[in-house]
C-alpha positions as CSV (number, residue, x, y, z in Angstrom):
1,X,-0.9,-28.5,14.4
2,X,0.0,-25.6,16.7
3,X,3.8,-26.3,16.2
4,X,3.4,-25.9,12.4
5,X,4.5,-22.5,11.2
6,X,1.6,-20.2,10.4
7,X,1.4,-19.3,6.7
8,X,0.5,-15.6,6.3
9,X,-2.2,-14.9,3.7
10,X,-3.2,-11.7,5.4
11,X,-3.0,-8.4,3.5
12,X,0.5,-7.9,4.9
13,X,3.0,-8.4,6.2
14,X,3.8,-11.1,3.6
15,X,6.2,-14.1,3.8
16,X,9.7,-13.0,2.9
17,X,12.2,-15.0,0.9
18,X,15.2,-16.6,2.6
19,X,17.5,-14.4,0.4
20,X,15.9,-11.2,1.7
21,X,15.9,-12.5,5.3
22,X,19.6,-13.3,4.9
23,X,20.3,-9.7,3.8
24,X,18.4,-8.4,6.8
25,X,20.7,-10.4,9.0
26,X,24.0,-9.2,7.5
27,X,26.4,-7.3,9.8
28,X,25.3,-3.8,10.5
29,X,26.9,-1.3,8.1
30,X,28.0,2.3,8.7
31,X,25.1,4.3,7.3
32,X,27.3,7.0,5.8
33,X,30.8,7.3,4.3
34,X,32.6,6.1,1.1
35,X,31.5,2.5,1.4
36,X,27.8,3.2,2.0
37,X,26.9,6.2,-0.1
38,X,27.6,4.9,-3.6
39,X,25.7,1.7,-2.8
40,X,22.9,3.8,-1.3
41,X,22.6,5.9,-4.5
42,X,22.2,2.7,-6.5
43,X,19.5,1.6,-4.1
44,X,17.6,4.8,-4.6
45,X,17.8,4.4,-8.4
46,X,16.2,0.9,-8.0
47,X,13.5,2.4,-5.9
48,X,12.9,5.1,-8.5
49,X,12.4,2.4,-11.1
50,X,9.7,0.7,-9.0
51,X,8.0,4.1,-8.4
52,X,8.4,5.0,-12.1
53,X,9.7,8.4,-11.2
54,X,12.7,10.6,-11.6
55,X,11.8,12.6,-8.5
56,X,12.9,12.5,-4.9
57,X,12.6,9.2,-3.0
58,X,13.0,8.8,0.7
59,X,13.1,5.4,2.5
60,X,11.6,6.7,5.8
61,X,12.0,4.4,8.8
62,X,8.4,4.0,9.8
63,X,5.2,2.0,9.3
64,X,3.2,2.6,6.1
65,X,1.2,5.2,8.0
66,X,4.3,7.1,8.9
67,X,5.1,7.5,5.2
68,X,1.5,8.6,4.5
69,X,1.8,11.2,7.2
70,X,5.1,12.5,5.9
71,X,3.6,12.7,2.4
72,X,0.2,14.3,3.4
73,X,1.5,16.5,6.2
74,X,4.2,18.0,4.0
75,X,1.9,18.5,1.0
76,X,-0.9,20.0,3.0
77,X,1.2,22.3,5.2
78,X,-0.1,24.0,8.3
79,X,-3.8,24.4,7.9
80,X,-3.8,24.0,4.1
81,X,-6.7,22.8,2.0
82,X,-7.1,19.2,1.1
83,X,-9.6,16.7,-0.2
84,X,-9.7,13.0,0.6
85,X,-11.5,10.3,-1.3
86,X,-13.1,7.9,1.1
87,X,-14.4,4.5,-0.1
88,X,-12.8,2.2,2.4
89,X,-11.2,1.9,5.8
90,X,-7.8,3.2,4.6
91,X,-9.5,6.1,2.9
92,X,-10.7,7.0,6.4
93,X,-7.1,6.6,7.6
94,X,-5.9,9.2,5.0
95,X,-8.8,11.4,6.2
96,X,-7.6,11.1,9.9
97,X,-4.0,11.9,8.9
98,X,-5.1,14.9,6.8
99,X,-7.3,16.3,9.6
100,X,-4.4,16.0,12.1
101,X,-2.6,18.7,10.0
102,X,-5.5,20.9,9.0
103,X,-9.1,21.7,9.8
104,X,-9.7,22.6,6.1
105,X,-10.2,19.1,4.9
106,X,-13.1,18.1,2.6
107,X,-14.4,14.5,2.0
108,X,-15.4,13.0,-1.3
109,X,-17.5,10.0,-0.1
110,X,-17.9,7.1,-2.5
111,X,-19.6,3.8,-1.9
112,X,-17.3,1.2,-0.4
113,X,-18.2,-1.4,-3.0
114,X,-17.2,0.9,-6.0
115,X,-14.2,2.9,-7.1
116,X,-14.4,6.7,-7.1
117,X,-15.6,8.0,-10.5
118,X,-13.1,10.4,-12.0
119,X,-15.7,12.6,-13.6
120,X,-17.6,12.8,-10.3
121,X,-14.3,13.7,-8.6
122,X,-13.7,16.5,-11.1
123,X,-17.3,17.9,-10.6
124,X,-16.7,17.7,-6.8
125,X,-13.4,19.6,-7.1
126,X,-15.1,22.5,-8.9
127,X,-17.3,22.9,-5.8
128,X,-14.5,22.2,-3.2
129,X,-11.4,24.2,-4.0
130,X,-8.4,22.3,-2.5
131,X,-4.7,22.1,-3.4
132,X,-4.3,18.4,-2.7
133,X,-6.5,15.4,-3.2
134,X,-5.5,12.1,-1.4
135,X,-6.7,8.7,-2.6
136,X,-6.0,5.1,-1.8
137,X,-5.0,3.1,-4.8
138,X,-5.8,-0.4,-3.5
139,X,-7.9,-0.5,-0.3
140,X,-7.3,-3.8,1.5
141,X,-10.5,-3.3,3.5
142,X,-12.7,-3.8,0.4
143,X,-10.5,-5.1,-2.4
144,X,-11.5,-2.2,-4.6
145,X,-8.9,-0.6,-6.9
146,X,-9.4,3.1,-7.5
147,X,-8.5,4.5,-11.0
148,X,-5.7,6.7,-9.8
149,X,-4.4,7.7,-13.2
150,X,-7.8,8.9,-14.3
151,X,-8.5,10.6,-11.0
152,X,-5.1,12.4,-11.3
153,X,-6.0,13.6,-14.8
154,X,-9.3,14.9,-13.6
155,X,-7.7,16.7,-10.6
156,X,-4.9,18.2,-12.7
157,X,-7.6,19.7,-15.0
158,X,-8.8,21.6,-11.9
159,X,-5.3,22.6,-10.8
160,X,-5.2,20.0,-7.9
161,X,-2.3,17.7,-7.1
162,X,-3.0,14.1,-6.2
163,X,-1.2,12.2,-3.4
164,X,-1.7,8.4,-3.6
165,X,-1.5,5.7,-1.0
166,X,0.1,2.8,-2.9
167,X,0.9,0.8,0.2
168,X,-0.7,-2.4,-1.0
169,X,-0.3,-1.9,-4.8
170,X,3.3,-0.8,-5.6
171,X,5.2,-3.8,-7.0
172,X,2.0,-5.7,-7.7
173,X,-0.1,-3.3,-9.7
174,X,1.1,-0.8,-12.3
175,X,2.0,2.6,-10.6
176,X,3.3,5.3,-12.9
177,X,4.2,8.2,-10.6
178,X,5.5,10.6,-13.2
179,X,3.4,9.5,-16.2
180,X,0.2,9.8,-14.2
181,X,1.1,13.3,-13.0
182,X,1.0,12.6,-9.3
183,X,2.4,14.9,-6.7
184,X,3.6,12.2,-4.4
185,X,3.1,8.5,-3.5
186,X,3.8,6.5,-0.4
187,X,4.2,2.8,0.2
188,X,5.5,0.3,2.8
189,X,8.1,-2.5,2.6
190,X,6.0,-5.4,3.9
191,X,3.5,-5.9,1.1
192,X,4.2,-6.3,-2.6
193,X,7.8,-5.3,-2.1
194,X,8.3,-8.6,-0.2
195,X,10.3,-7.3,2.7
196,X,10.0,-7.2,6.5
197,X,8.0,-4.2,8.0
198,X,10.0,-1.1,8.9
199,X,10.3,1.1,5.9
200,X,7.9,3.6,4.3
201,X,9.4,4.8,1.0
202,X,7.9,8.1,-0.2
203,X,8.3,9.6,-3.7
204,X,7.8,13.3,-4.5
205,X,7.7,14.7,-8.0
206,X,8.4,18.1,-9.4
207,X,4.7,18.9,-9.1
208,X,4.7,17.8,-5.5
209,X,7.6,20.1,-4.7
210,X,5.9,23.0,-6.4
211,X,2.9,22.6,-4.2
212,X,5.1,22.3,-1.1
213,X,7.2,25.3,-1.9
214,X,4.3,27.6,-2.6
215,X,2.4,26.9,0.6
216,X,1.4,29.9,2.7
217,X,2.5,28.0,5.8
218,X,4.8,24.9,5.7
219,X,4.2,21.8,7.7
220,X,5.2,22.1,11.4
221,X,6.7,18.6,11.7
222,X,10.4,17.7,11.5
223,X,11.2,14.0,11.1
224,X,8.0,13.4,9.1
225,X,8.5,16.6,7.1
226,X,9.9,15.9,3.7
227,X,11.4,19.4,3.6
228,X,13.7,18.2,6.3
229,X,14.7,15.2,4.2
230,X,15.3,17.4,1.2
231,X,17.4,19.8,3.2
232,X,19.8,17.1,4.4
233,X,19.8,15.6,0.9
234,X,21.0,19.0,-0.4
235,X,23.3,20.1,2.4
236,X,24.8,17.0,3.9
237,X,26.6,15.2,1.1
238,X,28.1,12.6,3.5
239,X,24.9,12.0,5.4
240,X,22.0,12.9,3.1
241,X,19.2,12.1,5.5
242,X,18.3,13.6,8.9
243,X,18.7,10.6,11.2
244,X,20.4,7.2,11.4
245,X,18.9,5.0,8.6
246,X,17.5,1.5,9.4
247,X,20.4,0.2,7.4
248,X,19.6,-3.5,7.7
249,X,16.1,-2.9,6.6
250,X,17.4,-1.0,3.6
251,X,19.9,-3.7,2.7
252,X,17.0,-6.2,2.8
253,X,14.7,-4.0,0.7
254,X,17.5,-3.5,-1.9
255,X,17.8,-7.3,-2.2
256,X,14.0,-7.5,-2.6
257,X,14.1,-4.7,-5.3
258,X,16.8,-6.6,-7.2
259,X,14.5,-9.7,-7.1
260,X,11.6,-7.7,-8.3
261,X,13.4,-6.1,-11.2
262,X,14.9,-9.4,-12.2
263,X,11.4,-10.9,-12.4
264,X,10.3,-7.9,-14.4
265,X,7.5,-5.5,-13.5
266,X,5.1,-6.6,-16.2
267,X,5.6,-10.2,-15.3
268,X,4.9,-9.4,-11.7
269,X,1.7,-7.6,-12.6
270,X,0.5,-10.5,-14.6
271,X,1.4,-12.9,-11.8
272,X,-0.7,-11.0,-9.4
273,X,-3.6,-10.8,-11.8
274,X,-3.5,-14.6,-12.4
275,X,-3.4,-15.3,-8.7
276,X,-6.3,-13.0,-8.1
277,X,-8.4,-14.6,-10.8
278,X,-7.6,-18.1,-9.6
279,X,-8.6,-17.3,-6.0
280,X,-11.8,-15.4,-6.9
281,X,-13.0,-18.1,-9.2
282,X,-12.2,-20.8,-6.6
283,X,-14.0,-18.9,-3.8
284,X,-17.1,-18.5,-6.0
285,X,-17.1,-22.2,-6.7
286,X,-17.1,-22.8,-2.9
287,X,-20.1,-20.5,-2.4
288,X,-18.3,-17.3,-1.4
289,X,-19.5,-14.0,-2.7
290,X,-16.7,-11.7,-3.7
291,X,-17.2,-8.1,-2.5
292,X,-15.6,-6.1,-5.3
293,X,-16.8,-6.5,-8.9
294,X,-14.1,-8.0,-11.1
295,X,-14.1,-4.8,-13.2
296,X,-12.4,-2.9,-10.4
297,X,-11.1,-5.6,-8.1
298,X,-7.6,-5.2,-6.8
299,X,-5.0,-7.8,-8.1
300,X,-3.5,-7.9,-4.6
301,X,-6.4,-8.5,-2.2
302,X,-9.7,-10.3,-2.2
303,X,-12.5,-9.6,0.2
304,X,-15.5,-12.1,0.2
305,X,-18.6,-13.0,2.1
306,X,-18.5,-16.7,3.2
307,X,-21.3,-19.1,2.1
308,X,-24.7,-18.7,3.7
309,X,-24.7,-19.9,7.3
310,X,-20.9,-19.7,7.7
311,X,-19.6,-17.1,10.1
312,X,-16.6,-15.3,8.9
313,X,-14.7,-15.1,12.2
314,X,-15.3,-18.7,13.0
315,X,-14.0,-19.8,9.6
316,X,-10.9,-17.6,10.1
317,X,-10.2,-19.2,13.4
318,X,-10.8,-22.7,12.1
319,X,-8.4,-22.1,9.2
320,X,-5.8,-20.8,11.6
321,X,-5.9,-23.6,14.1
322,X,-6.6,-26.6,11.8
323,X,-4.9,-25.6,8.6
324,X,-2.3,-23.2,10.0
325,X,-3.2,-20.5,7.5
326,X,-3.8,-16.9,8.6
327,X,-6.3,-14.8,6.7
328,X,-7.9,-11.6,7.9
329,X,-11.4,-10.5,8.9
330,X,-13.4,-7.5,7.9
331,X,-13.0,-3.9,9.1
332,X,-15.5,-1.3,10.1
333,X,-19.0,-2.2,9.0
334,X,-17.7,-5.4,7.3
335,X,-16.3,-6.7,10.6
336,X,-17.5,-10.3,11.3
337,X,-19.0,-10.4,7.8
338,X,-16.2,-11.0,5.4
339,X,-12.8,-12.7,5.0
340,X,-9.8,-10.9,3.5
341,X,-7.2,-12.9,1.7
342,X,-3.9,-11.4,0.5
343,X,-2.2,-12.2,-2.7
344,X,0.6,-9.7,-2.5
345,X,4.3,-10.3,-3.4
346,X,5.3,-13.8,-2.5
347,X,1.7,-14.8,-1.8
348,X,0.7,-14.3,-5.4
349,X,1.3,-17.8,-6.8
350,X,-1.1,-20.4,-8.2
351,X,0.3,-22.9,-5.7
352,X,-0.5,-20.7,-2.8
353,X,-3.9,-19.8,-4.0
354,X,-4.8,-23.5,-4.5
355,X,-3.5,-24.3,-1.1
356,X,-5.7,-21.7,0.6
357,X,-8.7,-22.8,-1.5
358,X,-8.1,-26.4,-0.5
359,X,-7.8,-25.5,3.2
360,X,-11.1,-23.5,3.0
361,X,-12.8,-26.4,1.3
362,X,-11.6,-28.8,4.0
363,X,-13.0,-26.5,6.7
364,X,-16.4,-26.1,4.9
365,X,-16.7,-29.9,4.4
366,X,-16.0,-30.5,8.0
367,X,-18.6,-27.9,9.0
368,X,-17.9,-24.5,10.5
369,X,-19.6,-24.5,14.0
370,X,-21.8,-21.5,14.8
371,X,-20.8,-19.2,17.6
372,X,-24.3,-18.0,18.1
């Protein structure tokens, strides 16, 4: 079985279509000039459609965390005030990034098994005056979907801008950057956007720029400072970005965006919802206990406790070696206790969910040996 390709059902990166891989392998293009720039502007327009914004969008060459740091660092500025909602591993990631830029960062702690309550957030903001509030939309450590639209409305009522990590939701879950009144959002190419890793697109709205431009002290960074990107966008018509772009990654992402828009966003959201429901019902029928209540479960990731007596890490390894399917284990206090199965982008099909359920059932019937 070891020579059989490993099927990725981890929470990213996801399998990529042959069409997108072919675009990635096209000859390298000049990343400026009359052939590139008109095409690049159309790419940005497609990206804006996915973000649902008329604001600025920057396809930063970085991991998802690089985009998050660009977004948060620029919004917070040097030693600015910020709040971070923490109810999962990636909420803690946002907290660490924010604290790298300022010592004036407050924490809204919510239970890991529940989303943050917007009214509780609003009450908390009245006691903790901050300019920016950061939140993870879909946390792949728990499978919980935070109500970003409602949180943003509560924050705006208190004069606070919201920055959202939509790394594992954009393209699989509705994200309305402008309509929700967000300051900025950041994502990554390797999840619901169905592309290889390498790009961290960031979108900044008018509200976001107002916050950035009225800071007492701007961010000290350069490459991961969105002011730098805006400066080049405004002043360098022939090269409207500060460094050489990862042009092949961008060509691949553009091909992926065309595929997404041809499918239709509403159709994609429904596809992800159906895949999630099929998987969760199937897991429960096999004796798993899903971590996130279905009322707030993310359509792109499922986290579950294995049946009684079955060790999560042993099951993961058995699935990998015998069935050639990769799923992920738990993070932080859930390490060794849960499995995490992605249904993002190309993973989110009934056929794929049935395949992983069948593979899990085969492992359970065979008997998962204890490592104790």
